[in-house]
C-alpha positions in Angstrom: -13.4 4.7 12.1 -15.7 7.8 12.4 -16.6 7.7 16.5 -16.0 5.6 19.3 -19.4 4.3 18.9 -19.2 3.6 15.5 -16.0 1.5 15.6 -16.8 -1.5 13.8 -13.5 -2.5 12.0 -9.6 -2.0 11.7 -7.3 -1.8 8.9 -4.0 -2.3 9.7 -1.0 -1.7 7.2 1.5 -4.3 6.5 5.2 -3.1 6.3 6.6 -0.8 8.6 3.6 -1.3 10.8 3.9 -4.8 11.3 7.3 -5.9 9.9 10.2 -4.6 7.9 10.5 -6.8 5.3 11.9 -10.4 7.3 11.5 -8.9 10.8 8.5 -8.1 12.8 8.3 -5.4 14.9 8.5 -6.4 18.3 5.2 -7.4 20.1 3.3 -7.0 17.1 2.6 -10.5 16.9 0.8 -10.5 20.5 -0.6 -7.3 19.6 -2.8 -8.2 16.9 -3.6 -11.1 18.9 -5.3 -9.1 21.4 -6.6 -6.6 18.6 -8.5 -10.0 17.4 -10.5 -10.5 20.8 -12.4 -7.5 20.5 -15.2 -7.2 18.8 -14.1 -5.3 16.0 -13.3 -6.7 12.8 -9.6 -6.6 11.6 -8.4 -6.0 7.9 -4.8 -5.4 6.7 -4.2 -3.2 3.6 -0.7 -2.7 1.9 0.7 -0.7 -0.8 3.6 -3.7 -1.3 3.9 -4.5 -5.4 7.5 -6.2 -5.0 5.9 -9.9 -4.3 2.1 -11.4 -4.9 -0.4 -11.7 -2.1 0.6 -15.5 -1.5 4.2 -14.7 -1.2 3.2 -12.0 1.4 0.9 -14.0 3.4 3.9 -17.1 3.4 6.2 -14.1 4.6 3.9 -13.0 7.1 2.7 -16.4 8.5 6.5 -17.2 8.8 6.7 -14.1 10.8 3.8 -16.2 13.4 1.2 -13.4 12.5 -2.4 -14.8 12.5 -3.4 -14.0 8.5 -5.8 -15.4 6.0 -5.3 -14.4 2.8 -9.1 -12.9 2.4 -8.2 -10.4 5.3 -5.6 -9.1 2.7 -6.5 -6.2 0.4 -3.4 -5.2 -1.8 -2.7 -2.1 -4.3 -2.5 -4.6 -6.7 -5.3 -5.6 -6.2 -6.9 -2.4 -6.9 -4.8 -2.1 -10.0 -6.3 -5.7 -11.2 -9.3 -4.5 -10.4 -9.2 -1.5 -12.6 -7.5 -3.3 -15.3 -10.2 -5.8 -15.6 -13.2 -2.9 -15.5 -10.8 -1.2 -18.4 -10.2 -3.8 -20.2 -6.9 -2.3 -21.2 -3.4 -4.0 -22.0 -0.8 -3.0 -19.8 2.9 -2.9 -19.9 3.6 -4.1 -16.6 6.5 -2.4 -14.7 6.4 -4.5 -11.2 8.8 -7.1 -9.9 8.5 -10.7 -11.2 7.7 -11.7 -7.7 4.1 -9.3 -8.2 3.1 -10.8 -11.9 1.2 -13.4 -10.6 -1.5 -11.1 -9.4 -1.8 -10.3 -13.0 -2.5 -13.8 -14.0 -5.1 -13.6 -16.8 -4.4 -9.6 -18.0 -3.8 -9.7 -21.6 -0.6 -7.8 -21.8 0.2 -8.3 -25.5 0.2 -4.9 -27.4 0.3 -3.0 -24.6 -1.9 0.2 -24.6 -1.6 1.4 -20.8 1.4 1.6 -18.8 1.4 0.3 -15.0 3.6 1.4 -12.6 4.7 -0.5 -9.4 7.9 -1.0 -7.7 10.2 -2.5 -10.0 14.1 -1.8 -9.4 14.9 -4.6 -12.1 12.8 -2.6 -14.5 13.6 1.2 -13.9 16.2 1.3 -16.5 16.5 3.8 -20.2 15.2 0.9 -22.4 12.2 0.4 -20.3 11.0 3.7 -19.3 11.4 4.9 -22.9 9.2 2.2 -23.7 6.5 3.5 -21.2 7.0 6.9 -22.3 6.3 6.3 -25.7 3.0 4.7 -25.4 2.4 7.4 -23.0 2.8 10.1 -25.5 0.8 7.9 -28.0 -2.5 8.2 -25.8 -2.1 5.5 -23.2 -3.4 5.7 -19.7 -1.0 5.6 -16.8 -1.8 3.9 -13.8 0.6 4.3 -10.8 -0.1 1.3 -8.3 1.2 3.9 -5.8 3.1 7.0 -5.5 5.1 6.2 -2.2 8.3 8.4 -2.7 10.4 5.8 -0.4 10.1 2.6 1.6 11.7 1.2 4.3 14.2 -2.1 3.8 16.8 -3.5 6.4 19.4 -2.0 5.2 17.5 1.8 4.9 15.4 4.2 3.3 14.9 3.3 -0.4 13.3 5.2 -3.3 9.7 3.9 -3.9 7.6 4.0 -7.3 6.6 7.9 -6.6 9.4 9.5 -8.5 9.2 7.4 -11.4 5.6 7.9 -12.1 6.3 11.4 -11.3 9.1 11.6 -14.2 7.1 9.9 -16.7 4.1 12.7 -15.8 6.5 15.3 -16.2 8.0 13.9 -19.5 4.8 13.2 -21.3 2.5 15.8 -19.7 0.1 13.7 -18.3 -1.4 12.7 -14.8 -1.8 9.2 -13.7 -4.5 6.9 -12.1 -3.3 6.2 -8.4 -5.3 3.2 -7.3 -3.0 2.6 -4.0 -3.2 3.8 -1.1 -3.9 7.1 0.1 -6.5 6.7 -2.6 -9.7 7.1 -0.5 -11.1 4.3 -3.1 -8.1 2.2 -2.0 -9.7 2.1 1.7 -13.3 2.2 1.1 -13.1 -0.9 -1.3 -12.2 -2.9 1.8 -14.3 -2.0 4.6 2.6 9.4 6.7 0.2 9.3 3.2 -1.9 6.0 4.4 -2.8 7.8 7.9 -4.3 11.1 5.4 -5.8 8.4 3.0 -7.7 7.3 6.0 -9.1 10.3 7.2 -9.8 11.6 4.3 -12.2 8.5 4.1 -13.6 9.3 7.3 -11.7 7.0 9.8 -9.3 7.4 12.8 -5.5 7.6 10.8 -3.4 6.6 13.8 0.4 6.9 12.9 3.4 5.0 13.9 7.1 5.7 14.4 8.5 2.5 13.1 8.9 1.6 9.1 9.5 4.6 6.8 8.6 7.6 9.5 10.6 10.5 9.8 10.3 12.8 13.0 8.0 15.5 12.3 6.3 13.0 9.6 3.0 13.8 11.7 2.7 17.3 11.0 3.1 16.6 7.3 0.1 14.2 7.3 -3.0 16.3 6.3 -6.1 15.7 7.8 -3.4 15.4 10.7 -3.1 11.9 12.6 -6.1 11.1 15.2 -2.8 9.7 17.0 0.7 9.4 17.0 2.0 6.5 18.5 5.6 4.8 18.8 5.0 1.4 18.0 1.8 -0.9 16.8 1.7 -2.7 20.1 0.7 1.1 21.6 -1.9 1.5 19.1 -3.4 -1.4 19.9 -3.5 -0.8 23.3 -5.1 2.8 22.4 -7.9 1.5 20.3 -8.8 -1.4 23.1 -8.6 1.2 25.9 -10.2 4.4 24.4 -12.0 3.8 21.3 -14.0 0.1 22.1 
């Protein structure tokens, strides 16, 4: 979204923008409907790694959002694409609910470490297994490096601190495939907005989800706009960018 005349698509984040776990952001369903009536393509991007795309779609449809599976591009999709290209056999540190998105990927005798959001697997034994693989030369792949995310009961640690811990312990650097990496956004059409803008898009930050006061001042490049909610962002798009 580099200019008003060039606006052809809107990429919408999911978690924290349209919903927080099983609760929709007020007015988000109607705002999405209004956006779909405009002459612009709508796609959805997410770093969610705790569930498969299929389960995520069912969750969103259960909240009365009108989405199709082909419209959603996840960081899990990006990680799978990389594994298929490199033919690596990963130790998958992801939630069990996300494993189906890696169906068919060979995980025998792992020679790579893939880290997503995996609270049940972030224990000493599993992390030490990953540590030893990395010391042996296995590459480290981070599905994303978010420091934290929003749950209904408050903020919670994301995979970023665990990825950084493995980087520190093994003196290696992870390959990051999800947001805010530029390639994540270009494959499909506070961190997410910066990544979008680095890819030549206009980033709109919303004050929902994991937003904390002052986050807009930490985004580089700075957001095109900061709005209170997704419906407010849609109003700006419809009235000022189309």
